[in-house]
Each structure stands twice: as C-alpha cells, then as structure tokens.
N, C-alpha and C positions, 0 to 999 in steps of 0.2 A: 801310617796311611793318611793321605790328605783327606780333608773333609769334603772335597769336591772332586769331580772327575773331569779334568780339563780336556782330555782327548774327546770326550763325548759332548762337551758343551761349547767348544770354541766357535762353532758356527751358528749358535742360537741367535746372535744379533742379526745375522743375515736372514735367518728364517723369520724373525719378527718384521724385518723390512718387507718381506713378501706378504705381510698381513696375517701372520699366524700360520700354524702348521697345517690346518685343515680348511680346505676350500669348502664352500657350501655344497650340499648334495645336489647333483645335477649341474655343477659348474663345468666350464670348458675343460677339456682334457689338458693335462700338463704337457710341457714341451717334450717332444720326442714321441708322442702318441701318433699312431697312424691316422691319416686324414680320410681314409675311405670308409670309416665307420665300422670296420671289421674287428676292431680290437675288443677283447672281452671286457665286461664290466668289472668293477672291483670285486664283486662276489664271484664272477667267473675266474678272475685271477686267483682268488683265494681257493676256489675248488681245484684249479690246476695245481697250485702249490701244495694243497693238502694231500692230494693223491701222490704227488711226487715226493713229498716229505715222508710219507709212509714207506715208500720204497727206499728213500735215503736212510731211514732208521735201520732197515735191514742191512744196508751197506756199512753203517756204523758198527752194527753187531758183528758182521763177518770180519770187518777190519780189526775189531777187538780180539776176536778169536784167532785170527791169523797172527797177531802179536803175542797172544797168550793162549796157546792151543788148549790148555786145560779149562779155559773159560772161567777162571776164578775158582778157587778150591771149593768155596761154599756152594756156588751156583752149580758146579759140575757134580757135586755130591748130592744134588737133588733137593737142597734146602729151598723151600718156598720163599722164606724171608731173604735168603741170599740172592735169589733171582729177582725179587722185588727191588732190592737195593741196586743191583746191577742195571735193571731196566730203568729205574729212576735216573741213574747216572747217565745212561745213554740218551734218554729223552732230554735231560738237561743240556748235554753237549750239543744236541741238534737245535734245541730252542735258543741256545746262546748264539749259534751261527745265524739262525733266522732273525733274531733280534738285531744283530750287527748288520745284516743285509738290509733290514728295514731302516736302520739308522743311516746307513750309507745313502739309501735312496732319498732320505730327507735332508741330506747334507749335514748330518750331525757329527760326522767324523772328520771334518776339515782340520787340517794341520797334521794329520797322521800320514804315514807312508802310503803311497798309492794315490796321492791326490784326493784324499777323503773317501776313497773306495778301496780299502785294503783287501777285502775279500775278493772283489772283482779282479783286482790286480794280481792277487795270488792265483786265482783261477787261470788268468792269462799266462802267468809264469809256468804253471803246471802244464798247460797246453803246449807251450814252447818246449818244455823239458821232454814231453812225450814225443814230439817231433824229432828232437835232437837225439834221444836215446832209443828210438825205434819202438816207442810205446811201452817200454818196460820200466814202470815206476814202483813196482812192488817191493824192491829191495832198498828203496830210498826213503828217508824219514825226515828230511830237512824241513819240510813245510809245516810240520806240526809245531815246531818251535815258534813259528810266526803266529799260528793260531793261539798258542798258549799266551803269547804276549798280548794279543788282542783281548783275550779273556781277562787279563789284568785290568782292563778298562772298566770291567763290571764290578770291581771289588771295592766299591765305595761303601764300606761297611763301618759306619760310625758306632760308637758305644751303644750297647743295648739293641743292636740290629738283630732282626730275626735270623735264626739259624736254620740250615737244612734246605734252603731254597735255591733258586737259579744262580744267584750271584755268590754264594758262599763257597770259597775255595776248599773249606774243610768238609763240606757235605759229601763230596765224591772225590777222595784223594787220587783215585786212579786217573782222573782227567787231567791232573796237574803233573808237570815234570816230564816223565819219560815219554818218548815218542811212540805211543802205542798204536797210532794209526799211520799206515804207510802213505807215501805220496800218491800211490795209485788209488788206494781206498779213498783218500781225501779228495782226489780229483773226481771220482765217481759221485761222492756225496755232494760236492759243490756243483757238479754238472746237473744233478737232480734238483738242486735248489735254485739254479740260475737259468736253466734252459728248458723250454718246452717245445717239442717238435722243431728244434733248430732255431727257435726264436727266443730272445731273452725274456724271462719273466719280469713283468713290470711292477716291482715292489712299490714304486711311487703311486700306483693306483690303489693300494691297500689302505684301509683305515686301521686305526690302532686296535679296534675290536677284532679284526681278523687274526691277530696273534692268538686270540682265544680259540677260534675255530681250528687253527692249526694244532694247538695243544690238545683239544678235545679229540681230534683225529688220531693223534698219536696214542691217546688213552685207549683206543679201540683194540690194542694188542696186548696179549700176555706173553711172557717169556717162558718157554718150555724147553725140555731136554728130549731129544728124539729117542724113543724106546726101541725103535727099529728103523731100518732104512725107510726114508719117507720122501714125500714129494708135495710141493705146493701147487694147487690146482685152481684154475679159473672156474667160475666167475668171481669167487669171493676170496681168492688167495689163501684158502684153508689148506693146512698141511695135513696130509693123510699118511698114516703108517702103512706102507706097502706090504710089509711082512704080515701085519694083522689082517689086512684086506685079503691077502693071498690065502690065508687060513680059512676063509669063509667059502661055502659052496658058491659056485658060479652065479646062480640067480640072486643070492643074497649080497654079492659084491655090488651090484648095480643099485640095490636098495640102500646100502650103506653109503655109497657115494652121493646119492641124492639126499640122504638124511643129514650127513655131516658136512658136505661140501657144496650143497645146492647144485650139484652137477648132474645134468640129464644128458645121456649119450644117445647118438643115433644108432640105428640098427647095426651097422658094420663095426664101429668101435665098441659097442656094447658086447657084441659077440666075441671080439678079441679079448676084452677084459674078462668075460666069463670063462673063456677057454685058456687063459694064461696059466702056465705051469711053473713059472719062476718069477722072481722080482724083476729080472731083466725084461721078460716078456710083458709083464704088467706095466712097467714104466714106458716101454715102447708103445703099448696100446694107448697110453694116456699122454704121450709126448705132445700132441697137438693142443692139449688142454693145460700144459704146464704154465704156471704163472711167470710172466716176464720179470717179476720182482725177485724170483728165486728159481731160475730155469733149471738149475742142476739138482740132482738128487741130494738129500740130506742124510749124511751118515749117522749111524747109531751113536748116541752120546753127544751129538752136536747140539748147541743151543739154537733155537729158532723162534721167530715171532709168529704167534698164532692169533688170528682174529678171535677174540674171546669175549667173555662176559664182564670184563673189568669195567668198561664204560657203562654197561647196563646195571651192574651192581652199584656203581657210584651214582647212577641216575644223572650223569653229567652230560649236558648238551649246550652248545653255543646258542645264545639267544640273538636272533636277528635284530638289526638296528631299528627296524620299523616298530618292533614290539617294545624294545627298551624305551624308545623315544615316547611312544604313546603312554605307557604305564608311568614313566617318570613324570611326564607333563601333568597327567591327571592326578598323580599323588601329590606333587609339590604345589600346583597352582592354588589350591585353597589356602595354603599356608602363606602365600605371598600377596594376597589381595583381601585381607580381612578388613571388615568394617568399611568396605567401599573405598579405602584409600590405598594408594600404591605403596609398595614396600620401601622402607628407607634402607640405606646401605647397612646400617647396624642390624636391621631385621633379617636381612639375607645372611649376613655373616654369623648371626647368632644361631642359625638352624643347625641341628645335629642330625645327619642322615647316615643310615647304616644299612649295609647289605650283610646279613648274617651267614650267607652261603655264597660269597662273592665270586668264586671261581677266578677267572682272569680279569675281573673288574669291569665287565661291560656296563652294568647298571651304574656303577660309580662314575665311570667315564661320562656317561650320558648325563648324570646328575651334575657333574662338574660343568659340562657345557651349558646346561640350561640355567643353573644358578649363576654362573658367570655372566651370561647374557642379561639376566635380571639385575645383577649387581651393576653392570655398566649402565643400564637404564636408570637405576636408582641414583648412581653418581650424577648422571646428566640432569635428572629431575632436581636433585638437591644442590647441584653446582659444587660438589665436594669430592671430585676425583682426586686420587693420590698423586703426588708428584711423578711425572713421567718424563723420560728422556725425549729430546726433540725427535718427532716423527714416530715415537713408540705408540702403537695402538693400545687402547686400554684393555682389550679383551684378554690377551695373555696374562697381564697382571691380575685381572679379576679371576682367571682360572687358577692361578697360583694361590691366591688368597682363599678361594673356596676350597681347594684341595687341602690346604693346610689347616683351615679352621673348621670346616663343615663335615668332611667325609670320614667315615669309619667303616671297617669291614672285617669279617672273620671268615676263615676257611680252614678245613681240616688238612688240606694238601699244602705243604710248604712251598712246592714249586708254583702252585696257583697263586699263593700269596705274593711271591716275588714277581710273577707275571702281572698281577694287578698293580703292584708298586711301579713296575716299569711302564705299564700302560698309562698310568696317571702322570708319571714323570714325562713321558713323551707328549701327552696332551698339554701339560703345563709349560714345558720348554722355557723355563726361567733358569739362566745360568747360575744364579745365586743359590738355587736350591739343589743340594746334593741328592743323589739317588736314595739316600736313607732318610729323607725328610718326612716320610710317611710311616716309618717303622713302628712308631707307637700307635698309629691310627689303624693300621692294617695288621691284624693279629692272626697267628696260626693257632688254632684250637678247635675244640668241639663245641659248637654253639649250643648244643642240647644237653651237655653234661657239665654241670657246674652247680655251685651252691650260692645262696645268699646269706648275708650276715645274720638275718633274722632266723634262719633255720638251724644254725649250728649250736644253739643252746640246748637242744634236746637230742636224745639218743634215737637214731633212725631205726626203729624196730622193724620197719618194712624191708630193710636191707637183707634180712634173713642170713645172719652171720652163722658160721659153723656151730654145730651143736645139735643134739637130739631134740625131739619134740618136748621132752620134759624141761630141758634147759631153756628152750625158746619160751615156754609158758612162764617159767620163772622170771625170765627177762622181761616179759610183758607185764608181769605183776610188779616187778621192781620199777619198771618204767613209770608206772602210775604214781610211785612214791618218790622217785629220784628227784632231788631238787635240781634246779638249773645251776650251772656253774657260776661261781661268783663273778659279778661284773666289776671291772677295774674301778677303783675309787675315782669319782668325778666323771665317769663316762656318761654320755647322754643316753637317754632311753632309746631302744631300737626304733628306727624309723624317723627319729628327730633329725633335722638338718644339722650338719656339722657347724661348729662355730667358725665364723670367717668364710663360710661358703659364699661364692659370688652370687649376686642377685640374678634372677631369671633373665636369660638373654644376654648376660654380660660375657665378654670374652673370658676364656679360662685363664687362670693365674699364670703369669709368665709368658703369655702370648705376645709375639712381637707386634709392634704397631703396624697399621696398614702400610703395605708397600715395603716392609723390611723383611729380609730373609731371616729364618731362625738361626740361632747360634749353634744349636745342636738338634738332634732328632726330637721333634716335639712329641711330648707324651710318651717317650720311650719307656718300656716297662723296666721296673727295678729288678735287681737280682734276688730280692727276697731276703737279704741278709741283715738289713737294718730297718729300724723304724716300724711305725704302726702298720704300714702296708705289708712289710715282710711278715709281721705277726698274723695279719689277716690271711695272707696267702697260705701260710703253714696251717692255720686252723681250718680254713675252708678246704684245703687239700685233704687234711686228715679226716674231716667229716665225710667228704665225698668218697674217699677211699674205702670207707666201710661198706659201700655198696658193691665193691669189687674185691673184697677180702678173699684170699685163697681158701677154698673149701677143705683142702687137705694139705698135709705136709707139716713141717716144723712150726711155721708161723700161724697155722690155723688155730693152734691151741692158745695163741696170744691174742686172739680176737677179743676186743673189749666187750664187756657186758654193761648194762645200765649202771650197775654199782661201781664200775671202774671207769666209766665214760669220762668223768671230769678229770681224772688223773691222766687218762690217755690224751685228752685234748691239751692239758697243761704241758705235757711232754712232747707236743707235736714238733717243736723246734729243736729238740735235743738231738745232736748228731749221733750220739752213741745209743740212743734208744732204738731197738730193732723195729718197733712198730712205727716210729716216725720215719725211719729209713724206708720201710715198706710203703708207707703212704706217699712219700715223695716219689718213689719209683712208679707206683701206680698212676700218680698224677701226670708224670712225664709220659708214660706209655699211652695213657688214655687222652692226653692233651686236654685236661680239664680247662674250661674257660669260665671264670667267675666274673660275670658282667660288671659288677660294682667295682671290682679291682681293675679290670681290663680298661675301662673307660671312666675314670673317676670324675672327670669334668662333666660328664653326662648324668651320672647317677648321684652326685653329691649336691646337686642344686635343689632348691625347694620343691619343685615338681620334677622328680627324677624321671629320666627316660629320654628316648630319642623323639625328635619332632617328626621323623619319617623313617620307616623301614621299608626297603624296596628289595627286589631281586627275583630270581627264579630258583627256588630251592630244589634239591635233588628229587626226582620222581622215582621213588623206590617203594614197592609194595612188599609187605611181609605176609600176605595171604593171597590166595587165588592162584591161577595158572602161572603167573609171572613172579611168584613169590621168591624173594631173595633171602639168603640166610641171615640170621641175627643171633648174636651171642645170648645165651639164657640170662646172664646177669644184666645185659643191656635191656632185654625185653622186660625183665622184672622192674628195672628202674623206671622205664617209661610208663609201664602199666600203672605204677604206684604214683608217679609224679606228674604225668601229663594227661589231662582229661581227654585230649584228642586221640589218645592211643587206645581206643576201644572201637568196636564195630569193625570197619574195614581199616586195619592197621597199616599205616604207611609213614614213610619218612617225611613226605611233603605235608601230611596232616600234622605231624609233630612240629614242623616249622611254622605252619599257620598259627598254632597257639603260641609258640615261642615268640614269633614276630609281633603278635598282638600284645603280648605281655611286656614287651620291651618299650612300648610307646608311653609317652606321658599323656595326660588328658588333652584331647584335641589333636593329638598326633595322627599322622596319616599312614595308612598301610597300602602298599602296592606290590602284589606278588603275582607271578605267572604260575598257574597250577593247572592240572588236568581239569577239564570242564566237568567231568563226572563228580567232582567234589561238590558241585553246586546243587545237585538234586538226587543223587543216588541215596537210597536208604542207609546203605552201609557206612556212608560218610556223615550220617546224622550226628554222631558224637563230635566229629571235627567241626561241623557247623555250630553246634551248641557251645563248644569251647570257645570258638571265635566270637559268637554273638553275645556271650556273657561279658565280653570286654569291649567289643566294637560294634558299630552300626554300619552295615554295608551301604554303598551307593545304590541308587535306584536303577541304574542301567549299566551293569557290568559288561565289559567288552568281551566278545567271543572271537577268538583268532582262528577258528577252524581246525581241521585235522591234519593239515600239511604245513603248519607254520615252522616246524623244525625239520631240518635236513635229516633224513633217515629215521624219522619218528612218525608213525601213523597213529596219532592220538590227539583228539580235540583238546585245545587248551583255551584258557580264559585269563582275564585279569581280575584279581580280587582286590577291590578298592574299598576302603572303609576308614572310619574315623574312631579313634579311641574315646570311649565314654568317660565322663567325669564322675566316676563312681569310686566310693571308698573301698568297695569289695565287689567281686564279680556278681552280676545279676543272674537270676534263673532265666534260661532261654529255651525256646522250643527248637526243634531241628527243622525249621522251615527252609524251603528251597531258597536259593539266592537268585535274584532277578537278572537274567541275562538280557542284554539289549536285543531286540528283534527288529531287523530291517526288512524282513521278507514278508511281512503281513500288511495287506491293505486294509481298509476300513471294513469291508465285507468279511474278510477272513478273520479279522480280530473279533468282530461281533459274533460270528458263528462259533468260533472257538470258545468264547466266554459263555455263550448260551448253552452249548452242549456240555461244557464242563460243569455247569450248575445242575445238570440232571443227576439223579441217583445212578450209581453204576450197576452193571450186571451183577447178579449174585456171585460172591467169591467162590462158592462151592462148584461153580461150573468149570473151574480151571485148577490144574494141579501139575506137579512134576512127578512123572513115573518113569522117566527114561533111565537106562542103565548108565551109571556113572563110571566111565572107563578111566583107568590109570595108565601110566607109562608101560607097566608090565603087561597090560592087556593087549598091547600092539601085537604080541606074539600069539595071542589067543583069538584074534579076529583076522580073517582072511577075505580079501576081496575076490569074489567069485560069483557068477550067476547061478551056479548049481552047487549043492552041498558036496563036500569032499572030506571024508573022515580025517581027523576028528572034528572038522569044522562043518557041523551038520545043522545047526540051529540058525535059521534066517533071522536077520536083524536089520531094521531100517535105520537110516540116519536122515538128517534134515533135508538134504538135497533129493531124497526120494519122495518128498511131499510137494505136490504142486497144487494149483487151484482146482479143487474138487477132483484131484488125481492122487491116489496112493500107488506109486510105482512099485514094481516087484523089487524086493530087497536085493541089493548088489553086494552084500557082505554076509558072511556066515561066521558064527562064533563057536568056539569049543566050550560048550556049556559046562562040561565037567571041570575044565580048567579054571573057570571063574567061581565055581563052587557056590557057596551060600549067598553071594552078593547078587545073584541073578534072581529076579522076582518069580513068583509062581505063575503058572499059566492063567489062573483065574484073575490075577491082578491085571494082566495085559488085556484079557477079554472084557474087563469092566470099563475100559476106555472106549468112549464113543467117537471122539474126534482126534485126529493127528494135526497138530499146529506146528508149523515150521518155526524154529527158534532163530535161525540165522537169516533174518530178513528185516526189511525196513518197515513192514506192516504185516498184519495177520494174513497168513495163507493156510487154508485148512482143507482137509479131506476126511472122509469117513474112515474109521478104523475097522480093520478086519480081524483084530485080536492078536496080530503078530507082535513080537518084542520090538522095541526101538531104543535107540541110544538117547542120551540126554540132550542132543541137538533137536529133539522133538518134545513139545509140551503136550499135555493131555487135556482133552475137553470132555465134559460129561453132560448130563441132562438133568432136568428137574420137572416138576409138574407144569411149569409155564413154558420152559424152553426145551423142546425136543432137540435131539442132535441134528435133525434136518433143518429146523428153524435157525439154530445157532450156526450151522454150517453156512447158510446163506447170509446171515447177518455179518459174520466175520469176514466173508469174501466180498462184501459190498464196498463200493468206492467211498460212500460217505463215512463209513466206519474206518476204513483205511486212511482216508484224509485226516480224520480227527487224530488217529494214532500218530501218523507221521508228523503232523503239525504240532501236536501237543508235546511229544517226547523228544527232547533235544538229541538223545543218543540214537534216535531213529534216522536223523538227518546227517549225522557226522560219524566219522571213524568207521569201525567195523560193527554194524548194528546187530542187535539181538532183540527179539521179542521176549519180554520177561513176564513172569506170572503177575507181577504188580501192574504191568501195562494192561494185561488182559482184564484184570479185575477192576481197572479204572475206566473201561469202555462204558460210555453212557447208555443206559437203557432207555427205550422210547418212553415218552410221557404217556399218561393214562389213555389219552385219545388215540395215540398211535399203537398202543399195545394190542388193540383189537385186530391189527393186521398180522400178528404173530402166526395165526392159523394159516394165513395165505403164504407166509414164508415157509411154514412146515410143508404145505402142499408142493411148493416149488422145489424144496429140498428133496422130497421123496421122489420127485420126477428126475432131478439132475444128479443127486448124490450117488445112488447105487450104480449109475451108468459108468462112473469112474472115468469120464471122458473129458472133463474140463468144463468150461463155461463159454458157450457160443456167444457171439456178439449180440444177437437179438435178445438172448436170455439175460446178458449182462445189463443191457439197457432197461429191460423190464425189472430186474432185481434192483438196480440203482434207483429207479423211479419209485419202487415200492418202499425202500428204506428211507428215501428222501421224504415221502409222504408220512411215514411213521415218525420222523424227526421234525416234521412241520417246517421244512426248509422252504425259503423263498426262491423265486426264479434266479435272483442274483446269486444266492448261495449255491444253487444247483449248478449254475454256470461256473462258479469258482471251483467246485469239486470236479466237474467234467474236464476243465482245463488241466487241473493237477493230474487226473488219471491219464489223460492223453500224453502228458510229459513224463510220467513215471511208470515205465513198463515193468512187467513181472520179471523176476530173475530167471536166468536160463535154467533148464532142468538139471544141468551139472553143477549148479551153484554159482 
C-alpha cells in the first residue's frame, strides 16, 4: 500500500491556489450558489443532509437485508453485540460516501473517473440505467464495484495505523468485495445524499465540522429486530409493534402511542385505532402517520432502525463552531502572549494541545486554525517563514505543521477517531501528508481508564478481587507488609525525568524540520513486543486489569493477592501465562489508555503534561431522572480513583478532573460542560476536585440553554489555569463565576445588598411531596372525581397558583403505593404549598391534602406565620431576587429548590417590624383562594420594598422585571 493517497490529493495544488480550503465565515457564496439569497446557510445544508442521511441509513439497512435475507446470522439471532457490529458497519459505509461527496465538492478527487466527481457521475449513470430499464434496478449489482474501488482511496493505512475505524478495510469485511447493495438500493441512497426537494445538496457550503454533526445524527439510532409486525410512525420515526399495540385495550393504545412515539391523534383516527380488531385495521388507521423513511410495514424478524438512547447514553453532541471558536480562543490566547511579548514560531509549535473526548475533532480543527493563524503572524514578525513554492500561501503550510506537531486527541469510538483524522487532513490539505500522518496523535481508547507508572508498584487493594471477606482482610494485612517489586538496576526514581529527555518546548525526537513532511506516521504506537515501552504497556495493562478481574469462573481463582502480586507483574509479558493473557484481553476490551505511554513526547519532558486541554466531554449522568447505566466495576473504579465521582456522579464530572490532571503547570483548560456544574451543591465534589488543581477564570462564559441542537440544557465554558503545585491543594466547593451581561449597576447593587442579609429560617421549608416512580404511573389516574381504586386526591405543581390551590386533578390508588405514602397528619402539618416547577416562588395556603414532589412544603414559626410567609414569597421583590440570583431560574427547565427557598433574604431588623402587616394582609387574601388582585399586588410589593429598604431606582428595576415576567399558565 503506498504511503500517500494520490487519488485524494491530486488537486490539492489547485485548492491552495484558491487561497486554502476554507473561506472566512461570512465570505461570498461559492460559484454556483443562487443569487436570490434563498439558498440555505451551511448549517441549513447540514440539517437537510443530516435528516436525509438518516433516511439513507435505513435504505442501506434494507439493501443489506435484501442481499442477505437472514440479516447476518449473529444479528438475526438477537445478539446485541452482533447488531452493534452490523450497525457500525452500515454507518461506516454511509460516512465513507459522505466523505467522498465532500471531497468531490472540494475538488479533491481530480484525476479520478467522472471528472473529479465519481459519485455524482455514478448517480447520473444510475439515473440513465433507470430510464433505460424501466426503473427496475433491484436485480442489478454493477454499481457497487465502483463504490468499492472508491473506498480503496481511503485505505491509506501506514504501519501502526489505528484499527477499527472508517478507513480500515478489515473492520467491516462485509463492506468489501461482494456486491451486497443492489443498483436500485444504491440509487436511493445516493439520491438521499445528493438531492433535496429536487435541488442538488450543496456540499461545497459545508464546513469540515459538519461531518461531525452528520455522524452524531446517525448515532441517534439503534438496530433492533422486529418482535412482531411493526410500523414506523411520525413525528419521531419511532417503530411501534402493531401486534403488541393490538393486545392493549382500546383506551390504552392511544396512551401507548403518545408515550413511545410522541404521537397524538385527532378524534377520528383515535377512534379508529381504539376500535381496530386486527393488525390490518390498525395499520390502516395509522396509515396517514406512517414515516416516509419506512412507509411499509415491518415484518416479524426483520431488522430496523429505532430512534433510541444510544446518543443519550454516549452523551454525544456536535458542538457548534461559534462555541468551539470562543472556547479555543480563550483557552489558547494566554499561552501565546506571555510576558507581554508576541509568540515566536517555536513557541507556537512547542504547544501540546489535547482533546480527551474529541469525537469527530471539532475542537482540534478549530485549534489547528487558530494556532496556524498565530504561527503565520509569528513568521511574519520574525521574518522566518519556511520555504514556500511560488504563489503558495503560508496558512496551509502552517496548518500542516500545527496538526503534526501540536495536536493530540483520544476517543473511545474508533469511527470517531477516523473522522477526526479525516477532518484534520481535510483542513491541512497538504499533498505530502498521507491520511495516516496523525495516527500516533489521535488515539482510540478510554481516557478515564488507565494507569500511571508510579501506581503499579503496589497492589490495588481497592480493586476488590475475588474472594471472601476473610481473604480480603488477609490481603489488606499482607498489603501493609508487601514490599514493592524490585526496580530494574540503574532505573531512575519514579517521577524523575528520563535521561536524554528533550528540554521544555523542544520538538519531539525525530520530528521533521519545519516545512518537511514526515517519513512515517509520527508518534505511531508500537506493537508492545519490544523495548521498554512494550514492557511498560504490559505492566500497566496487567495492573489495570486487576480492577476488572472476573468475579467467577476458572480464572477467578487465579486472581493475584498481595503476596503473589510481584510474580504476577513479572509474568505480565509471558504469552503462556493465563493471567497475562487475561490481562491483555481485558485491556483490549476496555481499551485502556495509559497517558504516559500514549503520548511520550508530552509526558517525558521535565514538566510533563499538556499545555492545553480542550473539548466538550460527554454529558452523561449516573444519578437522577436521566441516569444512565454504568457497570459495577467501572463505578467502583471511578469511586476509588477520581475525587469528582462523588455527590452528583457524572461522566462530564470525571472528565473535568481528568482534563485538569493532564495539564502541566501553567497549562490551560477549556471545556464545554452543563452550567449546573458551576453552582449546584451536588457538583461540589467536581468543583473541589478541579479547584484543587486549577484556578478558574473570573468570568466564565454562559452559552444558554439552546446552544446544542436537540438539547435543552444550559451550558457554559470552563476556563482555568493549572496551578504550580507539587500536590493538589485543599479546596472548597465554591461556585464558579459565570459572566453576567444582564445586570445594570442598580440591579447588581441590589443583588449584592440583599445577598448580604441573613436568610429566612431553614425550618420554614421542606420536602414532603410523594416521590413517584415509573411504576406509579399505573397507580395515578387523571380525573376530576374519585373512581375506585383511584380515590385519594393528590395535587401536583400545576395545581398551585399565586394564592390559589386548585382542586386536585389526579387521584391515586393509595393501597397500591402502600407504605411509601405519608400519613394524613404529615400532610396536615404543611402550611404552604410552593410550586416547584417555576422560575420563582409561587405559593398558596395548604388545606392538608396530599401532593406530589413537584410541590414543596412551607411551614411557620414564632416570627413568620403562614400568612406572612405567603405574602412574602409571592411578592415581586422576593421573586426578582430569586430569579436574578439563581442561574437555573433563568435557563433551561427551571425548578424552585429547597436550597433556593432557604437562601431568600430575611428583612433587616428595621423592616422586620412590618411582618405583622404582612400577616394581616395574608389573612385577608390567603383563605379566599382567589389570587392576588392588581391593587393588592401593588400594596404588597410596596410593603416588601419598604421592609427591604429599597430605593426608588431599585423599586423601578423590580417593577420593570415583574411587568416583563408574567406568571405561568394554570396548566403549566
């Protein structure tokens, strides 16, 4: 196999003559774009293509099953792993086509058949074949051979290249060779990828990052086997088992459709669905809601694509360019302008930048652009640009050097790793660099599971290896006595720099001179069979494997103990040793990543670590309503080894600590994470773990709640600098400072003054609501009147209005929930009902009826009667303070929390004298249960403003906010 890919790089010189591959954002449209301004933006084209690519994936699947009716033995037999492999292969096939179409639009396939646009030419040929043969292409398979030949252009896999990704012909053998996709199926796939509403899709408008959003869109589907005759339904293209639906009572069918398919039917189709007596009648009743992606019924045993939880479980979302640009700029700028002097070319090229969860490489692409621009500036300032061909712009050369010298990345998904590699190759566009030139810098592995050399000298007792309690106690006792394994003669002490390590900032050993292409894949990983690195790999794998040792079976008895630990580690490289073979297998399955070995040039220098760690780590929670599953052994590992994995446990919390720990002193961190990490109490351990290593910037950016397509969750940028500490410092769980652009001088002053007052007594608020589970959905029925066994009325948050407790609209089967329901006297002790699902406090008097956990409880004490507290909570000054003070009241899906209520400022001593007046007003308005009239609101707001000693300016500020922030509707 040649070291370069001539078919893909023949036109790079012409691209450089156009001034580089990427025009500035906002530049004039490329040739061929409509002149009437009606053409979609790059993001619009990407959205069109993403939707149609999802449909094309279904066509690829159906084409595969038509060629192989069994759908693959493993997949058809119901193996989850088999379906996962098949799905990965189908996604790879589609992404290869998308990549080639993108390359065509950039002129990167010049010299190939079809005048540099082989897929467009193939589509035209298939169109002509359709016309010539009357539209019947299902029995013809000649086109796939042309596709297979094109795929060969992606096989630039030099020695040491990553395996299992997009370009590897061995990863998915069924894609190679035999013509498994008919000409008809291939025509439909290309039609979906090339045409939108009869107009060609303009791949030339896309940026390289859009390849990532296309891949993320394809991740939104699981591959399933139909357990009964099924049908895909709008609006979400969810596949519903018609046989299972038919088995339900008529009324429950409609509820099931709404629950699993987001489908709400009008009166007439709903009646037909409820009355259907057969699968045929049911499918006819739903025919108008059939998904155009799969209009036909799906037979039992057939594979289909189901919008599922894979993307959510992976926490994987495409990051918009606006966010990556801002975060990367703020992360890197302090590294490039130190001591008030501009960066020299060597300063730029000495930086080591890493994304430990890189996905398809959006952050690395942006870092490549920004560092390359700074490198060009440095060349111009120093008058030391590398030799360039006549007319060659310096930016592409700078991008190639930055990519090869500075950028590093890791991801658990091999296909994402290859997409990142391709994305950077497309940005670099240097014909002398093969596709594999970043293989050693972009690694496939688990960023969170790996070991350091300093750890492996001791037995990991926390790994909880097989054996009873007595054996574990013995092991702990032996551990205290067990000597460390002998150090090889002449080895330096742990943590000492290696002899011959390059000085700080120097290029890595063997790096090509500026402007020269690498002779082979730079930094390619070794195979682990020779030398010290291989010994390190075996030892680190063996130590890490102990955390995942099988708890039962033949090998469980071979688990090493402290007394045998040294012998186990010494035999780690012995092929015949069953324990060594097991540790290697576990390492491969878990994809251990040992950072010191993966990036030796970064961690073998005097001050080891990266200069910058950037990215958008997966947002996955392991607690709460959106909790995702986690293997017990992985849970235990993180609990013992990562201080961020406490409190509110999450994958992004783990990455915050991992990223901070990878930095060298003075290094910069730039991550995109949920905004809730900045201030929620549950994320206190995450903030402490970070702050023990890094100091946050004073004005962290907030990107709002709609920054990500399909995600309604506020996000922020975490920007910080690694401290120059020998060991982590003790840190408090202080909130991180988000930048505020919504506060004027008056608002800021009022917020600070009220925040300095003592809060209301904590005992005035508590949680008493019934905590429902998924099973309780069958024990609660919406109804205005009781209907056995649903006889106990129960309120929820939307039943609470301003000084109004509406009649309960739900009833619960109290016997069904058994002991989890509170006693009547507990409900009667509650004095106030406070709506939880709101942006600020909304309270009403309690009448002693039960309520769900979407309502918080208010009480009274000797100072605050329920009537005075009722008025205080519903006043505009208190609501303004709550809304302005708490970030999660302004963003996302707000909730009033107990901690929020307990933080409300109490009036100063002079204003406390007016509490009796509040009590009198509350006794007049509260029992009426009729709300708050406008004149009473003005009186109440004035009274509370007097209590809080507010100025006229401050009163006007609150009044304007109240006028612009209406109460929620009664129905929520």
